[in-house]
N, C-alpha and C positions, 0 to 999 in steps of 0.2 A: 667275393674276393677277400674281404677281411676275415671271414670265417675260415677260408682255406689257409690263410697266413697264420691264424691262431692255431689251427690244427697242426700245421708244420712245426710251430714252436713247441707245442706239447709233445709231439712225436720225438723231436730232438732232445727235449728235456728228459724223456723217458729212456733215451739211449745212454745218457751220461752215467747213471748208476751201473748199468750193465758193463760199460767199458771199464769202469773203476774196478769192478769185480774181476774182469779178465786181466787187468794189469796187476792186481795185488790181492789174490783171494785170501791170504793170511790176515790182511787188515779187516776184512769182513768177518772172518772167523773169530776175531776178538770181541765182536758185538755179542753180548750174552743172549739176547733174544733170538738172533739168527743162529747162533751156535746151538741153543737148546732145541730149536725146531729141526735143525740139520741132524743132530744126534738122535732125536726121536725118530727121524726117518731112516736112521742107520748109517749116516755118513760119519766117518771118524777123522777125516783129514780135510784141510782147506781146499786142496786140489780137486777133491770129489765134488765140490760145489760147481766147478766149471762144467762137469758132465751134466749135472742137473740143469744148469742154465742153457747149455747148448741144445739139449734135448727139448726143453720147453720152447726155445726159439725156433727150432725146426718144426715142431708141431704147430706153433702159431703161424709160421710162414706158410705151411701147407694148408691150414684151415682158413686163413683170411680170405683168399680168393673165392673159396666156396661160399663162405658166409656173405661176401659181397654180392655174388651172383644170386644167392637166395634173396637177399634184400632187394635187389633190383627187380627180380621176378615178382616178389610180393608187391612191390610198388606198381608194377604194370598191371597186376591183377586187381588192385584195389578198386578201380572204378566199377567193375562188374558187380560186386556186392552192394555198392552204393546205389547203382541204378536199379538193382532188384529191390532194395529197401524202398527207394523212392516210388517204384511202381506199385508196391503193396500198401504204401501209407497215404 
């Protein structure tokens, strides 16, 4: 219960920077490190950062359920190797 509450807080805390970029991409563009990386990737305007963030968000949203299903499947398969190891040891 406490762990799920902490995970919710972390997920909301990760959402705030994304929303600030959506609200004002020019403010993020003023940060020298972010601007240097963006220019190295070929972006020349602050509005182009939005495209990068939206694409990354869509990819993550599509991959997250698949990764969750793989994790649950691996968790269900975990007792089989343990039993095999216990049998031979």
